[in-house]
ZADO-1210 file (C-alpha; in nm, 4 decimals, padded with zeros to 6 digits):
<atoms>
<atom x="00.0000" y="00.0000" z="00.0000" code="MET" pos="1"/>
<atom x="00.1335" y="00.3424" z="-00.0907" code="ALA" pos="2"/>
<atom x="00.1934" y="00.5994" z="00.1797" code="GLN" pos="3"/>
<atom x="00.1389" y="00.9693" z="00.1178" code="ALA" pos="4"/>
<atom x="00.4214" y="01.2091" z="00.1885" code="ARG" pos="5"/>
<atom x="00.3549" y="01.5771" z="00.1192" code="ASN" pos="6"/>
<atom x="00.0591" y="01.4749" z="-00.0989" code="ASN" pos="7"/>
<atom x="00.2872" y="01.2564" z="-00.3127" code="ILE" pos="8"/>
<atom x="00.2225" y="00.8821" z="-00.3223" code="ALA" pos="9"/>
<atom x="00.5292" y="00.6796" z="-00.2261" code="VAL" pos="10"/>
<atom x="00.5225" y="00.3269" z="-00.3584" code="LEU" pos="11"/>
<atom x="00.6775" y="00.0524" z="-00.1464" code="PRO" pos="12"/>
<atom x="01.0261" y="-00.0323" z="-00.2611" code="THR" pos="13"/>
<atom x="01.1169" y="-00.3775" z="-00.3770" code="LYS" pos="14"/>
<atom x="01.4042" y="-00.5595" z="-00.2089" code="GLU" pos="15"/>
<atom x="01.7034" y="-00.5922" z="-00.4446" code="PRO" pos="16"/>
<atom x="01.6874" y="-00.9721" z="-00.4799" code="ASP" pos="17"/>
<atom x="01.3147" y="-01.0169" z="-00.4203" code="GLN" pos="18"/>
<atom x="01.2519" y="-01.1650" z="-00.7669" code="ASP" pos="19"/>
<atom x="01.5587" y="-01.3891" z="-00.7490" code="LEU" pos="20"/>
<atom x="01.4637" y="-01.5233" z="-00.4056" code="ILE" pos="21"/>
<atom x="01.1098" y="-01.5847" z="-00.5313" code="GLY" pos="22"/>
<atom x="01.2435" y="-01.7818" z="-00.8299" code="TYR" pos="23"/>
<atom x="01.4650" y="-01.9879" z="-00.5969" code="CYS" pos="24"/>
<atom x="01.1767" y="-02.0634" z="-00.3620" code="ASP" pos="25"/>
<atom x="00.9478" y="-02.1641" z="-00.6491" code="GLU" pos="26"/>
<atom x="01.2263" y="-02.3779" z="-00.7974" code="TRP" pos="27"/>
<atom x="01.2581" y="-02.5683" z="-00.4666" code="VAL" pos="28"/>
<atom x="00.8799" y="-02.6179" z="-00.4600" code="LEU" pos="29"/>
<atom x="00.8657" y="-02.7461" z="-00.8198" code="VAL" pos="30"/>
<atom x="01.1482" y="-02.9933" z="-00.7519" code="ARG" pos="31"/>
<atom x="00.9606" y="-03.1209" z="-00.4456" code="ALA" pos="32"/>
<atom x="00.6416" y="-03.1574" z="-00.6506" code="GLN" pos="33"/>
<atom x="00.8350" y="-03.3554" z="-00.9116" code="LEU" pos="34"/>
<atom x="00.9637" y="-03.5911" z="-00.6419" code="ARG" pos="35"/>
<atom x="00.6119" y="-03.6416" z="-00.5072" code="VAL" pos="36"/>
<atom x="00.4830" y="-03.7054" z="-00.8598" code="GLY" pos="37"/>
<atom x="00.7518" y="-03.9645" z="-00.9241" code="TRP" pos="38"/>
<atom x="00.6923" y="-04.1308" z="-00.5862" code="ALA" pos="39"/>
<atom x="00.3254" y="-04.1785" z="-00.6682" code="SER" pos="40"/>
<atom x="00.3749" y="-04.3142" z="-01.0197" code="GLN" pos="41"/>
<atom x="00.0844" y="-04.5529" z="-00.9782" code="ASN" pos="42"/>
<atom x="-00.1455" y="-04.2493" z="-01.0072" code="GLU" pos="43"/>
<atom x="-00.0092" y="-04.1647" z="-01.3501" code="GLY" pos="44"/>
<atom x="00.2254" y="-03.8908" z="-01.4662" code="ARG" pos="45"/>
<atom x="-00.0282" y="-03.6121" z="-01.5157" code="ASP" pos="46"/>
<atom x="00.1291" y="-03.2743" z="-01.4563" code="GLY" pos="47"/>
<atom x="00.4881" y="-03.3991" z="-01.4459" code="ILE" pos="48"/>
<atom x="00.5805" y="-03.2685" z="-01.7944" code="PRO" pos="49"/>
<atom x="00.4408" y="-02.9264" z="-01.6965" code="ASP" pos="50"/>
<atom x="00.6448" y="-02.9294" z="-01.3764" code="LEU" pos="51"/>
<atom x="00.9587" y="-03.0302" z="-01.5666" code="ALA" pos="52"/>
<atom x="00.9029" y="-02.7421" z="-01.8093" code="ASP" pos="53"/>
<atom x="00.8527" y="-02.4975" z="-01.5220" code="ARG" pos="54"/>
<atom x="01.1706" y="-02.6278" z="-01.3547" code="LYS" pos="55"/>
<atom x="01.3648" y="-02.5537" z="-01.6732" code="GLU" pos="56"/>
<atom x="01.2118" y="-02.2044" z="-01.7013" code="GLU" pos="57"/>
<atom x="01.3086" y="-02.1264" z="-01.3430" code="LEU" pos="58"/>
<atom x="01.6601" y="-02.2580" z="-01.3975" code="GLU" pos="59"/>
<atom x="01.6991" y="-02.0232" z="-01.6937" code="ARG" pos="60"/>
<atom x="01.6047" y="-01.7391" z="-01.4593" code="GLU" pos="61"/>
<atom x="01.8505" y="-01.8574" z="-01.1937" code="LEU" pos="62"/>
<atom x="02.1290" y="-01.8827" z="-01.4522" code="ALA" pos="63"/>
<atom x="02.0562" y="-01.5283" z="-01.5702" code="PHE" pos="64"/>
<atom x="02.0468" y="-01.3412" z="-01.2366" code="HIS" pos="65"/>
<atom x="02.3478" y="-01.1961" z="-01.0590" code="ARG" pos="66"/>
<atom x="02.2731" y="-01.1664" z="-00.6865" code="PRO" pos="67"/>
<atom x="02.2733" y="-00.8216" z="-00.5299" code="LEU" pos="68"/>
<atom x="02.2532" y="-00.9309" z="-00.1657" code="THR" pos="69"/>
<atom x="02.4078" y="-01.1982" z="00.0514" code="VAL" pos="70"/>
<atom x="02.0620" y="-01.3562" z="00.0886" code="ALA" pos="71"/>
<atom x="02.0311" y="-01.3846" z="-00.2905" code="GLY" pos="72"/>
<atom x="02.3814" y="-01.5321" z="-00.3179" code="ALA" pos="73"/>
<atom x="02.2995" y="-01.7896" z="-00.0487" code="CYS" pos="74"/>
<atom x="01.9807" y="-01.8938" z="-00.2304" code="LYS" pos="75"/>
<atom x="02.1723" y="-01.9419" z="-00.5563" code="LEU" pos="76"/>
<atom x="02.4498" y="-02.1424" z="-00.3917" code="VAL" pos="77"/>
<atom x="02.1862" y="-02.3591" z="-00.2262" code="SER" pos="78"/>
<atom x="02.0239" y="-02.4239" z="-00.5654" code="ALA" pos="79"/>
<atom x="02.3596" y="-02.5170" z="-00.7191" code="ALA" pos="80"/>
<atom x="02.4305" y="-02.7551" z="-00.4306" code="LEU" pos="81"/>
<atom x="02.0880" y="-02.9185" z="-00.4702" code="ASP" pos="82"/>
<atom x="02.1626" y="-02.9855" z="-00.8374" code="ILE" pos="83"/>
<atom x="02.5087" y="-03.1252" z="-00.7581" code="LEU" pos="84"/>
<atom x="02.3679" y="-03.3455" z="-00.4815" code="TYR" pos="85"/>
<atom x="02.1058" y="-03.4857" z="-00.7199" code="ALA" pos="86"/>
<atom x="02.3789" y="-03.5514" z="-00.9764" code="LYS" pos="87"/>
<atom x="02.5843" y="-03.7379" z="-00.7145" code="GLU" pos="88"/>
<atom x="02.2857" y="-03.9605" z="-00.6328" code="ARG" pos="89"/>
<atom x="02.1726" y="-04.0252" z="-00.9919" code="ASP" pos="90"/>
<atom x="02.3427" y="-03.8682" z="-01.2935" code="GLU" pos="91"/>
<atom x="02.0471" y="-03.9543" z="-01.5162" code="GLU" pos="92"/>
<atom x="01.7889" y="-03.7818" z="-01.2980" code="SER" pos="93"/>
<atom x="01.6039" y="-03.4781" z="-01.4277" code="LEU" pos="94"/>
<atom x="01.6895" y="-03.3144" z="-01.0945" code="LEU" pos="95"/>
<atom x="02.0619" y="-03.3537" z="-01.1717" code="ALA" pos="96"/>
<atom x="02.0363" y="-03.1271" z="-01.4747" code="ILE" pos="97"/>
<atom x="02.0778" y="-02.7573" z="-01.4168" code="GLY" pos="98"/>
<atom x="02.2934" y="-02.4490" z="-01.4745" code="PRO" pos="99"/>
<atom x="02.5393" y="-02.5038" z="-01.1886" code="VAL" pos="100"/>
<atom x="02.8374" y="-02.3323" z="-01.3520" code="LEU" pos="101"/>
<atom x="02.6377" y="-02.0273" z="-01.4592" code="GLU" pos="102"/>
<atom x="02.4870" y="-01.9891" z="-01.1123" code="ILE" pos="103"/>
<atom x="02.8208" y="-02.0187" z="-00.9334" code="LEU" pos="104"/>
<atom x="02.9880" y="-01.7813" z="-01.1805" code="LYS" pos="105"/>
<atom x="02.7313" y="-01.5101" z="-01.1067" code="HIS" pos="106"/>
<atom x="02.7704" y="-01.5610" z="-00.7313" code="VAL" pos="107"/>
<atom x="03.1498" y="-01.5553" z="-00.7552" code="GLU" pos="108"/>
<atom x="03.1393" y="-01.2363" z="-00.9646" code="ASP" pos="109"/>
<atom x="02.9082" y="-01.0685" z="-00.7157" code="ALA" pos="110"/>
<atom x="03.1148" y="-01.1724" z="-00.4142" code="LEU" pos="111"/>
<atom x="03.4488" y="-01.0752" z="-00.5670" code="SER" pos="112"/>
<atom x="03.3083" y="-00.7350" z="-00.6610" code="TYR" pos="113"/>
<atom x="03.1995" y="-00.6717" z="-00.3032" code="SER" pos="114"/>
<atom x="03.4759" y="-00.8441" z="-00.1059" code="SER" pos="115"/>
<atom x="03.5440" y="-00.5248" z="00.0895" code="ASP" pos="116"/>
<atom x="03.1820" y="-00.4784" z="00.1971" code="ARG" pos="117"/>
<atom x="03.0193" y="-00.5766" z="00.5235" code="ILE" pos="118"/>
<atom x="02.8285" y="-00.9098" z="00.5120" code="PRO" pos="119"/>
<atom x="02.4598" y="-00.8460" z="00.4695" code="GLY" pos="120"/>
<atom x="02.5137" y="-00.5302" z="00.2681" code="ALA" pos="121"/>
<atom x="02.4190" y="-00.5105" z="-00.0965" code="HIS" pos="122"/>
<atom x="02.6676" y="-00.6895" z="-00.3198" code="LEU" pos="123"/>
<atom x="02.6502" y="-00.4456" z="-00.6098" code="ALA" pos="124"/>
</atoms>
């Protein structure tokens, strides 16, 4: 909700990595839904192709974004680790496929750019 200041509407500001964190959270949810779908294969595979497509869309977003905050960097590293863990368990799994190198490159770039900043501050 907008607040008025001197008769001028002030819109709420968006956190720097709000979209990125939202993509990461949705990505985790979609992966969990895929696991549940695979676990209950006797009920058919309805919806699984849609979830796999959404997973790929979200991974394209994750590979594209450079984090601006420590929270965003942590979410991306967590996503990369989830993909690597899935690959360690089963290289053929759909969950083992993902843009690990792109994600880690963006995080490394962001952290190296802001190595002199206080943790928790914006990275860019």
